C-alpha positions in Angstrom: -12.0 11.3 15.8 -9.4 11.8 13.1 -8.1 8.7 11.4 -4.9 8.5 13.4 -6.9 8.3 16.6 -9.5 5.9 15.2 -6.7 3.5 14.2 -5.5 3.4 17.8 -8.7 3.4 19.8 -11.6 1.9 17.8 -12.5 -1.6 18.9 -10.1 -1.7 21.8 -11.9 -1.2 25.1 -14.0 -4.4 25.3 -12.6 -5.9 28.4 -14.8 -4.8 31.3 -13.4 -7.5 33.7 -9.8 -6.4 34.1 -9.8 -3.2 32.0 -7.1 -4.4 29.6 -5.7 -1.6 27.5 -5.1 -4.1 24.7 -8.0 -6.0 23.1 -8.0 -9.6 24.5 -7.8 -12.7 22.3 -10.8 -14.9 22.6 -9.6 -18.2 21.2 -12.7 -20.2 22.2 -14.4 -22.1 19.4 -17.8 -21.9 21.1 -19.7 -19.9 23.7 -22.1 -21.2 26.3 -25.8 -20.1 26.5 -27.3 -18.8 29.8 -30.5 -20.6 28.6 -32.0 -21.6 25.3 -32.1 -18.6 23.1 -30.1 -16.4 25.4 -26.3 -15.7 25.3 -23.8 -12.9 25.5 -24.0 -12.1 21.8 -21.8 -14.9 20.5 -22.4 -18.6 19.9 -19.7 -20.0 17.6 -16.5 -18.3 16.5 -17.0 -19.0 12.8 -20.1 -16.9 13.1 -18.8 -14.2 15.4 -16.0 -13.6 17.9 -15.3 -10.6 20.1 -11.7 -10.2 19.0 -12.6 -10.3 15.3 -15.6 -8.0 16.0 -13.1 -5.4 17.5 -11.0 -5.5 14.3 -14.1 -5.2 12.1 -15.3 -2.2 14.0 -11.8 -0.6 13.6 -11.5 -1.2 9.8 -15.1 -0.1 9.2 -14.4 3.2 11.1 -11.2 3.8 9.1 -13.0 3.3 5.7 -16.2 5.0 6.7 -18.4 1.9 6.1 -21.4 0.7 8.1 -19.7 -2.6 9.0 -16.9 -5.0 8.0 -16.2 -8.7 7.7 -12.7 -9.9 8.5 -11.8 -12.9 6.4 -9.0 -15.5 6.5 -7.2 -14.0 3.5 -7.5 -11.2 1.0 -8.6 -13.7 -1.6 -11.2 -15.0 0.8 -12.7 -11.5 0.9 -12.8 -11.3 -2.9 -14.4 -14.8 -3.1 -17.1 -13.8 -0.6 -17.9 -10.7 -2.6 -18.2 -12.7 -5.8 -20.9 -14.9 -4.1 -23.1 -11.8 -4.2 -23.5 -12.9 -7.8 -24.5 -16.0 -9.7 -23.7 -17.9 -12.9 -24.6 -15.8 -15.9 -23.9 -12.5 -14.2 -21.5 -10.1 -15.9 -18.6 -8.3 -14.2 -16.6 -5.5 -15.6 -13.0 -5.2 -14.3 -9.6 -4.1 -15.3 -7.1 -5.9 -17.5 -4.3 -4.9 -15.1 -5.6 -6.2 -11.8 -3.7 -8.3 -9.2 -2.7 -11.7 -10.6 -4.5 -13.7 -7.8 -7.8 -11.8 -8.5 -7.3 -12.4 -12.3 -6.8 -16.1 -11.6 -9.9 -16.4 -9.5 -12.0 -14.6 -12.1 -10.6 -16.2 -15.2 -9.7 -19.7 -14.2 -12.2 -20.5 -11.4 -15.3 -18.4 -11.8 -15.4 -18.0 -15.5 -15.7 -21.8 -16.1 -18.6 -21.8 -13.5 -20.6 -19.5 -15.7 -19.6 -16.0 -14.5 -19.1 -13.6 -17.4 -16.1 -11.2 -17.2 -14.9 -8.3 -19.3 -11.2 -7.4 -18.7 -10.8 -3.9 -20.1 -8.8 -0.7 -19.8 -10.9 0.9 -17.0 -9.1 4.2 -17.5 -10.9 4.5 -20.9 -14.4 5.6 -19.8 -15.8 5.0 -23.3 -14.6 1.4 -23.1 -16.2 1.0 -19.7 -19.5 2.3 -21.0 -19.3 0.1 -24.1 -18.7 -3.0 -21.9 -22.0 -2.7 -20.0 -24.5 -5.5 -20.8 -28.0 -6.2 -19.7 -26.6 -8.8 -17.3 -23.9 -6.5 -15.8 -24.1 -6.9 -12.1 -20.7 -5.7 -10.7 -17.8 -3.4 -11.5 -14.6 -4.6 -9.8 -12.2 -1.6 -9.5 -8.6 -1.8 -8.5 -6.9 1.6 -8.2 -4.0 2.1 -8.2 -3.6 -1.0 -10.3 -1.1 -3.8 -9.3 1.7 -3.5 -10.4 1.7 -0.6 -12.9 0.0 2.0 -10.7 -2.6 3.0 -13.2 -5.4 5.2 -11.7 -9.1 4.5 -12.4 -11.5 7.4 -12.1 -13.6 6.3 -9.1 -16.3 8.9 -9.4 -16.8 8.4 -13.1 -16.7 4.5 -13.1 -19.0 4.3 -10.1 -21.5 6.6 -11.7 -21.5 4.2 -14.7 -22.1 1.3 -12.4 -25.0 3.1 -10.6 -26.6 3.9 -14.0 -26.3 0.2 -14.8 -27.8 -0.7 -11.4 -24.6 -2.8 -10.7 -22.6 -3.1 -7.6 -19.3 -1.2 -7.4 -16.5 -2.8 -5.4 -13.1 -1.2 -4.9 -9.9 -3.0 -3.9 -8.2 -0.4 -1.8 -5.2 -2.5 -0.7 -2.5 -0.4 -2.3 -3.3 2.9 -0.7 -5.1 1.9 2.6 -7.9 4.0 4.1 -5.3 6.7 5.0 -4.6 7.6 1.4 -7.9 6.8 -0.3 -11.6 6.6 0.7 -13.7 4.9 -2.1 -17.0 5.4 -0.1 -16.5 9.2 -0.7 -17.1 8.5 -4.4 -20.1 6.2 -3.9 -18.6 2.7 -3.8 -20.9 0.0 -2.5 -18.1 -2.2 -1.0 -14.4 -1.8 -0.3 -12.1 -4.8 -0.1 -8.6 -5.1 1.5 -5.9 -7.7 1.8 -5.2 -6.8 5.4 -2.0 -8.9 5.0 -0.6 -5.8 3.5 -0.6 -2.2 4.9 -3.4 -2.6 7.4 -1.4 -5.2 9.3 1.9 -4.0 8.0 4.3 -6.5 9.6 4.3 -9.5 7.2 3.3 -11.9 10.0 -0.3 -12.7 9.2 -2.6 -13.1 6.3 -6.1 -11.7 6.3 -8.8 -9.8 4.3 -11.6 -7.5 4.9 -14.9 -6.5 3.2 -16.3 -3.1 4.2 -19.9 -2.5 3.5 -21.4 0.8 2.4 -25.0 -0.1 3.2 -26.8 -2.2 5.8 -28.4 -4.6 3.3 -24.9 -5.4 1.8 -23.6 -6.0 5.3 -26.3 -8.5 6.1 -25.7 -10.4 2.9 -22.0 -10.2 3.2 -21.7 -11.4 6.8 -24.1 -14.3 6.0 -21.9 -15.3 3.1 -18.7 -15.2 5.1 -20.2 -17.3 7.8 -21.8 -19.8 5.3 -18.5 -20.1 3.3 -16.6 -20.6 6.5 -13.9 -18.1 5.6 -13.9 -15.8 8.7 -10.6 -14.8 10.2 -9.3 -16.7 13.3 -9.3 -14.7 16.6 -5.5 -14.8 16.9 -5.0 -13.5 13.3 -7.6 -10.8 13.9 -5.7 -9.8 17.1 -2.5 -9.5 15.1 -4.1 -7.3 12.5 -5.7 -5.2 15.2 -2.3 -4.7 16.7 -0.8 -3.7 13.4 -3.5 -1.3 12.3 -2.8 1.0 15.3 0.4 2.2 13.6 -1.2 2.5 10.1 -0.9 6.3 9.8 2.8 6.8 10.9 3.8 3.7 8.9 2.0 5.0 5.7 3.7 8.4 6.1 7.1 6.7 6.5 6.5 4.3 3.6 5.5 7.2 1.3 8.4 9.5 2.3 10.8 6.7 1.3 8.9 5.9 -1.9 9.0 9.4 -3.1 12.8 9.6 -2.7 13.4 6.3 -4.3 11.1 7.1 -7.2 13.0 10.3 -8.0 16.3 8.3 -7.8 15.1 5.6 -10.2 13.6 8.2 -12.6 17.0 9.5 -13.3 18.9 6.3 -13.4 20.4 5.3 -16.8 19.5 1.6 -16.3 15.9 2.2 -15.6 13.8 2.5 -18.8 10.6 3.6 -17.2 9.1 4.1 -13.8 5.6 3.9 -12.5 4.7 6.0 -9.4 1.8 8.3 -8.8 3.9 10.8 -6.9 6.1 11.7 -9.9 5.2 14.6 -12.2 5.8 12.2 -15.1 2.7 10.1 -14.1 0.1 10.6 -16.9 -2.9 11.2 -14.5 -1.9 14.0 -12.2 -5.3 15.7 -12.0 -7.1 12.5 -11.2 -4.5 11.6 -8.5 -5.1 15.0 -6.9 -8.9 14.6 -7.1 -9.3 11.2 -5.4 -6.0 10.3 -3.5 -4.8 11.8 -0.3 -1.3 10.5 -0.9 0.7 8.4 -3.3 1.4 5.3 -1.3 4.6 3.3 -1.3 4.2 0.9 -4.2 6.2 1.5 -7.3 7.3 -0.4 -10.4 10.0 0.2 -13.0 11.3 -1.3 -16.3 14.8 -2.6 -15.8 17.2 -2.4 -18.8 18.0 -6.1 -18.6 20.5 -5.8 -21.5 22.8 -3.9 -19.1 21.5 -5.5 -15.8 20.2 -9.0 -16.0 17.1 -9.6 -13.9 18.6 -12.4 -11.7 21.8 -10.5 -11.1 19.9 -7.4 -10.0 17.9 -9.3 -7.4 20.9 -11.3 -6.1 22.9 -8.0 -5.5 20.1 -6.5 -3.4 20.7 -6.5 0.4 17.7 -4.6 1.9 15.1 -5.6 -0.7 14.0 -9.2 -0.3 13.1 -11.1 -3.4 9.6 -11.9 -2.3 5.9 -11.6 -3.2 3.4 -9.7 -1.0 3.8 -6.1 0.0 2.9 -3.5 2.6 5.2 -4.7 5.4 7.8 -2.6 7.2 10.6 -4.2 5.3 11.3 -3.5 1.6 10.5 -6.2 -1.0 11.1 -6.5 -4.7 9.8 -9.0 -7.2 9.2 -9.7 -10.9 5.4 -9.8 -11.6 5.9 -11.7 -14.9 7.4 -14.7 -13.2 6.0 -14.3 -9.7 2.9 -12.4 -8.4 1.1 -12.2 -11.8 2.4 -15.3 -13.5 -1.0 -17.0 -13.3 -2.4 -14.4 -15.8 -0.6 -16.2 -18.6 1.4 -14.6 -21.3 -1.6 -13.1 -23.1 -3.0 -11.6 -19.9 0.3 -10.2 -18.9 0.9 -8.6 -22.3 -2.6 -7.1 -22.3 -2.0 -5.6 -18.8 1.3 -3.9 -19.9 3.5 -6.1 -17.7 6.8 -7.2 -19.2 9.6 -9.5 -18.3 11.6 -6.4 -17.3 8.9 -5.1 -14.9 10.1 -4.9 -11.3 7.6 -4.3 -8.5 8.9 -2.7 -5.3 7.2 -2.5 -2.0 9.1 0.3 -0.2 9.6 -0.3 3.5 10.3 2.1 6.4 14.1 1.6 6.5 16.4 4.6 6.1 15.8 6.0 2.5 19.5 6.6 1.9 20.3 3.0 2.7 17.6 1.8 0.3 18.8 4.1 -2.4 22.4 3.0 -2.0 21.3 -0.6 -2.2 19.4 0.0 -5.4 22.2 2.0 -6.9 24.8 -0.8 -6.4 22.4 -3.4 -7.7 21.6 -1.3 -10.8 25.3 -1.1 -11.8 25.0 -4.7 -13.1 
């Protein structure tokens, strides 16, 4: 099956009693046994649930992994992956990753004895130089959040393999439609399914997709032990949302390309970050590892001409809100919102400024969105 068909059909036909076209919700907390040691494959919903299993089969198929764990949130998925490690282990990651990931790494796990190197992962010499004897994982986010920097998956994963370390890729920004990290040798892929995989801003969730059976066994054990699996109803919502992943991503991207070109030529925009523009500094790498450009973009607003608060207040179709990947357009300021937990030093190291605006382009009419931005940028 092609990915468009997989998104619609994988994990769906599990009702053999009434032949429901839509995957049923199994809200039960527990399942009865036919006799001691014999059941229908499920015993307790934290450990396994048919609705959640359907979603996991779907996402695993889309990414090309051997299996998947659906978690309560995207951060829950990241937390579970970090439990593959222990205090004293070293992790190499980017200095421009999502603010929530940075907070977990720097403020929670680092005091517990985890060792992190936050570096420019586009610099392969810096990546190689960061490797230590205790390096156990490379955490890769590409494109980065929010500046859309691209990490060379093939090259960094090769360094990880040489170091005998796990490579984990956060693929939230592009979705399995526009990027397939397993094609470049990744060990695990992580998503916040809150974003594009669900796509409707009405549920939070996460996913860990495993590239090998032994990783699946350990990961599913950890998710169960930590108690962070996704509820059946939330899993059902994400399974509903993922059916339209492909047409949504195409619509998102078509709008983002038009908006990026508009912003690139606007006098009150100092700089724009979008992989689909010729001005992006990594065109060959983008062509090599991405099947599309996605719908996230960021720009530097000339706040001397257009004050930040005034810009956001004038917007009609872009809600001032965190999160991303829904059908509606959102805009926010990473410095004060999504990445504030990085602290001033972390923000400056990542390249984020007080003038950075992050935009999640929705599927509304592109002309309406451009007109809205145009009137807000007049100051």
